[in-house]
C-alpha positions, 0 to 999 in steps of 0.5 A: 403302924395302922395301914387301914388309914394308909389309902390302900385301893378298895376291894372291886365288887364281884360281878354278878353271875351269868343266868344258865339254862332256863329261868324259874317259871320258863314252860318246860321243853319235853325232851324228845322221843328217844325210839325215834332217835333210835330209828334215825340211828339204825337208818343211818347204820344201814345207809351204804356209805 
């Protein structure tokens, strides 16, 4: 028996993938300086709670 002619449902096309992160050609964002982060963390640790 030829099942290809029996009228099965056509397969669904996959949805396009979502673009994640920076797109090509976008300007690079510079990471903040770690010394500033460390200074803030030390100040927060010294502050009495």
